[in-house]
C-alpha positions in Angstrom: 174.4 -46.5 35.1 176.3 -43.4 33.8 178.3 -43.2 37.0 179.3 -46.9 36.6 180.5 -46.2 33.1 182.5 -43.2 34.2 184.2 -45.1 37.0 185.1 -48.0 34.8 186.3 -45.6 32.1 188.5 -43.8 34.7 189.9 -47.1 35.9 190.8 -48.0 32.4 192.4 -44.6 31.8 194.4 -44.9 35.0 195.5 -48.5 34.1 196.6 -47.4 30.7 198.5 -44.4 32.1 200.2 -46.7 34.7 201.3 -49.0 31.9 202.7 -46.3 29.6 204.2 -43.8 32.1 207.3 -45.9 33.0 208.1 -46.3 29.3 207.6 -42.6 28.7 209.9 -41.7 31.6 212.6 -44.2 30.9 213.0 -44.3 27.1 215.9 -42.2 25.8 214.5 -42.0 22.2 212.4 -38.9 21.7 210.4 -40.3 18.7 209.1 -43.3 20.6 208.3 -41.2 23.6 206.3 -38.8 21.4 204.4 -41.8 20.0 203.6 -43.1 23.5 202.5 -39.6 24.6 200.3 -39.3 21.6 198.6 -42.6 22.4 198.0 -41.6 26.0 196.6 -38.3 24.9 194.2 -40.1 22.6 193.0 -42.3 25.5 192.5 -39.2 27.6 190.6 -37.4 24.8 188.4 -40.4 24.3 187.5 -40.6 28.0 186.5 -36.9 28.2 184.7 -36.8 24.9 182.7 -40.0 25.6 181.5 -38.6 28.9 180.0 -35.5 27.2 177.8 -37.6 24.9 176.0 -39.4 27.7 
């Protein structure tokens, strides 16, 4: 069951990254880009920290 949770979490992480990366690369405003990068880093942190608990 743990491997299924890891795979579904990784799929969610990749989908979130695929959604945000075009905005991060195309937006000319630095402040909005930093906010998007912060959101993506929180998703990555949550993925790796939730795998350690199990």
